N, C-alpha and C positions, 0 to 999 in steps of 0.2 A: 145459584149465581156462579159463574165460571170465570176464573182467573184469567189474566191476559196470556200468561205462559201456557195455559193449557189451550186457550183458543188459537194462538198462533201454531202451537204443535198440532193441532187438528188440521190446520190448513195445509200444512207442509206435505210435500210428496215424499212419504217415507219409503215407497218403494221405488224401484228404478227399473227400466226396461233393460238394463244390462246385468241384472243378477242382484243377489243378496249383498255381495261384498262390495259392490260399486256404490251403494247408498251410505254416505256418512253424514250424519247430523241432518238428514233431510237434503242435502246437496248432492248434486250428481258429480262423481269425482272425475269423469271423463271431461266433462265440461270444464271443470276447474282447471285440470291439467291442459286442455286446450288453449284456455285463456293465458295460462302462465306461460307456455311454450311460445304463444304468439309475442307476448311481451319480450321474452328473451331473445326471440329471433329479430324483433325490430331493433333492440338494443345492439345486438351483434352486428346488424347490418350498418347501423349508425357509426360504430367503431371501424368497421371495414372501410367505409366511405371516407371517414377522417383519415386514416392511414393511406388510402390511395391518394387523396389530395395532397398529403405531405410528400409523398414520393413523386407525384407528378411536378409540384412546384419547387422541389429541392434541386439544387445545381448538381449536375453530374460530377461524381469524384473522379479526379484526374490525378495520375502520378506527378509529384513535384519534379522528377528527375527525367523521365522518359515520355511523360504526357499520355500514357495509356490509360484507358478507362476501364478495361476489363482484366481483372485478375481474382483469383479465388481468395486471395489473403492480402489484407493491407497491413502495412508495418509502420511503426513510428519513425519519423525522419526529422530533418532540421526544422521543418515547419509544424512540428507537433504531432500527435499521435494520428495513425491512419493517414499519413500524407504520402507515403511511398508504396509501390507495388512491391509483391514479395521478392522478386529478383533484385530490384534496386534497393530494398531494405536490407537485404543480406549483404550486398556490396557496401552499402554505407556503414553498417555495423563493423565489417571487416577493416575498412578504412579507419574508423575511429579506434579500434583496437591496436591498428599499427602505429597511429600517432601518439597513443597514451605512453608515458614514461613507464619503464620497467620498475616493478616493485621489488624491493629487497627480499631475499628468500631467507636469510639467516641473520642473526644479531651481529656477526662480525661485518656483514655486507652493509648494515645499517650505519655502522661507525664510519664506513668510507664514503667517498662520493659516488653516487649511482653512476653518474656520467663517465667517470674514469675505468669503471670495471668493464672489461671487454666481454661481448656477447658469448664467445666460445667457451670462456672460463664459467660461465653461468650454466652452459650446456654440460660441461664436464661435472659440475656439482650435481646437477640433475641426473645425469647418468649414474654416478656414484650412489646417489640417493635411492634410485631405482634398483641398483644391484643390492644395496643394503636391504631394502625391503623384500626383495626376492629371496634373499638368504634367510631372512627371519621367516618368511612364509614356508620355505622348505623345512626349517628347523621345527616349526609348529607342526607341520604335517607329518613328519618323521615322529615327534613325540606322541601324536595322537595315534599313529600306526602301532608304536610300541605298546601304548597303554591298552588298545585293543586287542593286541597278540597276548599280552599278559593275562587280560580278563578271559579270553578263550581258553588259555592254558589252565587257568585257575578253575574255570567252570568244567573243563574236562576232567580235572583231577578230582574235583568234587563229586562229579558223576560216578568216577571209578570207585571212589570211596563210598558212595551210597550203594552201588551195586555189591560191592565186598560186604558192606555192613547188611544188606539184604540176604546175602548168601549166608552170613553168619546166623542172622535170626531164623532163616529157613532151617538151617541145620539144627539149631537149638530146639525148634518146634518138633522136628522129626524125633529127636532124643526125648524129648519130653512124652510125646505120644507113645513111642515105643516102651518107655518105662511104665507109663500108667496103664497101657493095655495088657502087657505081659512082663513077665520077669525077664525076659531076654533083652539084651543090649543090642540093638541094631545100628552099625555105624556106616555111613556111606563113604 
């Protein structure tokens, strides 16, 4: 009496016309791969068709300011994100920056009224601030250069000391050799 598992195994095609490695559990791997790729191709085609329908039925995007429909980059504007073309979006942003009230730069400026402070005085403060920052940067650079120069001088003096110590060690070794080999004292 034969079990059902043995009977089904006996009926399966354990070999394959594609070689030994192509047969897996009695199934042809190439046929399985073909079926799988067909399914994936159908699914991908369906997605492409849906995307194409969405593009065809969508209204064309137009700039809210100049009414152009072709631009490489869309920017946010008064009607929301991606409502202006690149050029109009830059102009819009510059206009908004110009209309914004100036922000106070220091604590003393925050105590006074912002509208009463003239614009040139704020420029002078920013120029002084730039000069101060530049001076600090120059001081830091000079300090770094001085430290680097000191390190180089220190390393050079250490090298000289090491060379001198090496000469002394060499001299001592010669003296020991001369003493041990003969009774004569040889000094260079």
